[in-house]
C-alpha positions in Angstrom: 84.2 32.1 145.0 86.6 31.8 147.2 90.6 31.0 146.8 89.5 26.9 147.7 87.2 26.6 145.3 88.7 28.3 142.3 92.1 25.8 142.9 89.9 23.2 143.3 88.2 23.9 140.1 91.3 25.0 138.1 93.1 21.4 139.3 89.2 19.0 138.4 90.2 21.2 134.9 93.5 20.3 134.1 94.2 18.4 136.7 96.5 18.0 139.8 99.4 17.7 138.1 99.6 20.0 135.5 97.1 22.8 137.1 100.4 24.7 139.6 102.2 24.6 136.6 99.5 26.2 134.2 99.1 28.8 136.7 102.4 29.5 137.2 103.0 29.8 133.2 99.8 30.9 131.6 99.9 34.6 130.7 96.0 35.6 130.1 95.7 39.1 128.3 92.9 39.6 129.7 93.8 39.9 133.6 96.3 42.3 132.1 98.5 40.7 130.9 99.5 38.2 134.6 99.1 34.8 134.7 96.6 32.9 137.3 98.5 33.1 140.0 100.1 36.4 139.1 95.9 38.0 139.3 94.7 35.9 142.6 98.3 37.4 144.2 97.7 40.6 142.8 94.0 40.6 144.6 92.2 40.1 141.9 88.8 38.4 143.2 89.1 34.5 142.1 85.8 34.4 140.8 87.0 36.9 137.9 90.4 35.2 137.2 88.4 31.0 136.7 86.2 33.4 134.6 89.1 34.5 132.3 90.4 30.8 132.8 87.4 28.9 131.6 87.1 31.7 128.6 91.1 30.9 127.5 90.8 27.3 128.5 87.2 26.8 126.2 85.7 24.7 129.8 82.2 22.7 128.6 79.5 24.9 130.3 79.7 22.9 133.7 83.0 24.4 134.3 81.4 27.8 134.6 
């Protein structure tokens, strides 16, 4: 997964207005206590970050 696809999926799941703030503020334990933005910036693969987001938000299967 490319970074652009990750951010597009997050926009689709949370809405463009909310996704940026959520990525900066919501800490995910599965990502080592990082926010989504921190995990991406720290070099964690977008596919792995997305999997954690998908689980924590309990998104429908179509977002997987």
